[in-house]
C-alpha positions in Angstrom: 81.3 127.1 83.5 79.8 126.5 87.0 81.1 122.8 88.5 78.4 120.2 89.6 78.4 118.7 92.8 79.8 115.6 90.8 82.8 117.7 89.4 84.2 119.2 92.7 87.2 117.9 94.0 85.7 117.8 97.7 82.6 115.6 96.7 83.9 112.7 98.0 86.6 112.9 100.9 87.9 110.3 102.9 88.7 110.4 106.8 91.7 108.1 108.3 91.0 107.3 111.5 94.2 107.1 113.7 93.6 108.3 117.2 93.5 105.0 119.3 96.2 104.9 122.2 97.5 101.5 120.7 97.6 100.3 124.1 97.7 96.6 123.4 100.7 97.3 120.9 102.7 98.9 123.7 103.7 101.9 121.0 102.2 103.5 118.3 100.8 101.6 115.6 100.5 104.6 113.4 104.6 104.8 113.4 104.9 101.0 112.5 107.4 100.5 109.7 105.9 100.3 106.2 108.8 100.0 103.6 110.3 103.4 103.5 107.5 104.9 105.8 105.1 104.1 108.7 101.7 102.8 109.1 100.1 105.9 109.1 101.9 106.8 105.6 100.4 104.0 104.0 96.9 104.0 105.3 96.7 107.8 103.7 97.9 106.3 100.6 95.2 104.0 100.8 92.5 106.8 101.2 94.2 108.9 98.6 92.8 106.0 96.3 89.4 106.5 97.4 88.9 110.1 97.6 90.0 113.8 98.4 90.5 115.5 100.1 91.9 113.4 102.7 91.8 114.1 106.8 93.7 112.2 109.5 91.7 111.9 112.8 94.1 111.9 115.2 94.3 112.0 119.2 96.7 109.5 121.0 100.1 110.0 120.1 99.6 113.3 118.6 101.5 115.7 117.7 104.1 113.2 117.1 102.4 111.2 114.6 102.3 114.2 112.7 105.7 115.4 112.8 106.9 111.9 111.8 104.2 111.5 108.6 106.3 111.6 105.4 102.9 111.5 103.4 101.0 114.4 104.6 97.1 114.5 104.4 94.8 117.5 103.2 93.8 118.3 106.9 94.7 116.9 110.4 91.7 117.0 113.1 92.5 116.7 116.7 89.8 114.6 118.4 89.8 116.0 122.3 87.4 113.0 122.8 89.6 110.2 121.4 89.9 108.2 124.7 86.1 108.0 124.1 86.7 105.3 121.3 86.1 105.1 117.9 82.6 106.8 117.7 84.1 110.2 118.9 86.8 110.2 116.1 84.2 109.4 113.5 82.3 112.1 114.8 85.3 114.2 114.9 86.1 113.9 111.2 82.5 113.8 109.7 81.9 117.0 111.7 85.1 118.6 109.6 83.7 117.9 106.4 82.2 120.5 104.0 78.9 121.4 102.7 79.5 119.9 99.4 80.6 116.4 100.3 78.0 113.7 99.0 79.5 111.3 101.6 82.6 110.1 102.9 85.2 106.9 102.9 86.4 105.9 106.2 90.0 104.0 106.4 91.3 102.6 109.2 94.9 103.0 110.2 95.4 99.3 110.7 94.5 97.3 107.7 97.9 97.6 105.2 97.0 94.1 103.5 94.4 95.8 101.5 95.0 95.8 97.8 94.5 98.6 95.6 92.3 96.8 93.2 89.7 96.6 96.2 89.7 100.3 97.2 89.4 101.2 93.6 86.4 98.9 93.4 85.1 100.8 96.5 85.6 104.0 94.8 83.6 103.6 91.8 80.9 101.9 93.5 80.4 104.7 95.6 80.4 107.0 92.8 78.0 105.0 90.6 75.4 105.4 93.6 76.6 108.1 96.2 73.4 108.0 98.3 74.3 104.2 98.8 76.6 103.0 101.4 79.3 100.4 100.6 81.4 98.8 102.8 84.2 95.8 103.0 82.7 92.3 103.4 83.6 90.9 106.6 82.5 87.5 106.8 79.2 88.5 105.8 78.7 91.9 107.6 79.8 95.6 106.4 83.2 96.9 107.9 85.8 99.1 107.1 86.9 100.7 104.7 83.7 101.8 103.9 81.6 104.6 102.1 79.4 106.8 104.2 76.7 108.7 101.9 75.6 111.8 103.3 72.3 111.1 104.2 73.4 108.5 106.9 75.4 111.2 108.4 72.9 112.1 111.2 72.9 108.7 112.3 76.7 108.7 112.7 76.7 111.9 114.6 74.6 110.0 117.4 77.0 107.0 117.9 78.4 106.3 121.5 81.4 104.7 122.8 84.0 102.4 121.0 82.4 101.4 117.9 82.1 102.6 114.3 79.4 102.8 111.9 79.1 98.8 111.2 75.4 98.5 112.6 74.7 102.1 110.7 75.7 100.3 107.4 74.4 97.0 107.8 70.7 98.5 109.0 71.0 100.6 105.8 71.6 97.9 103.2 75.2 98.4 102.7 76.7 97.2 99.6 79.5 94.5 100.4 82.7 94.3 98.6 85.2 91.3 99.0 88.1 92.8 100.0 91.3 90.3 101.2 93.0 91.7 103.7 90.0 93.7 105.6 90.2 91.3 108.2 93.7 91.6 108.8 93.9 94.3 111.5 96.7 95.2 113.7 96.6 95.5 117.6 99.0 93.4 118.8 102.7 92.7 118.7 101.9 89.3 117.4 99.8 90.9 114.9 102.0 93.0 113.4 104.4 90.1 113.0 102.0 88.2 111.4 100.9 91.1 109.0 104.3 92.4 108.3 105.4 89.4 107.0 102.5 89.4 104.2 103.4 93.2 103.2 104.2 92.9 99.3 107.6 94.4 98.3 108.0 97.9 97.6 107.7 98.7 93.5 
C-alpha cells in the first residue's frame, strides 16, 4: 500500500540552527556541557521530539562540533554563508529538505530550558493543521521553536541578515504556544551561568 504524504517519515522534518560563531560566549555554545553531553546534543534531542529527519545546520566551529556530538542527527548541512547571520542558516536548512516535507520545525541551539511537553504540543498543533504556522509565544510575538509550513518557504528564502522568520510567522497569523524557557536563550557566560543552574537533573 502506497504511503500518503501524512504517513511519510519525512513529512515533518526538523532543523537545528547551530552555525553561529558564539562570539559573545567566547567559546562554542554548541559544546557547552549539558548532563553527559553538550548543548548541541540537547538541542538535537529537542528536535527529535518534534519531527524527522533532523538536520543540523552548522557553520562556525565546524567540523569540531560534529566530532564532539554524541547524539547524531540524520544529516549535517554546512552553511558556507554562516557569517551572514541566522537568515543564511535558515535558508541553507530549508533548501536541503526533500520534496515531501509539508513544513519544517525550527529549533535553536540555545534554549535548553524548554520542557518536552511544550515541544509535544507544538508538534501536535503542526500535524493537526500542516498549512498553519505555529510558534512559541515570546511576550505576545511568535518565536522559536516554530513550525513553518511549506507555503511560507518562498518568503523564508528571501530573508536577509541576522534575523529569523519571526516577522513571517507574525504576518501570517502563527498560532502561539506558551513555552516556559523559550525566552531563556544563551548568548554570554552570564546567561549560561544562569541557565545551567536551572537545568533539571538528568533522569
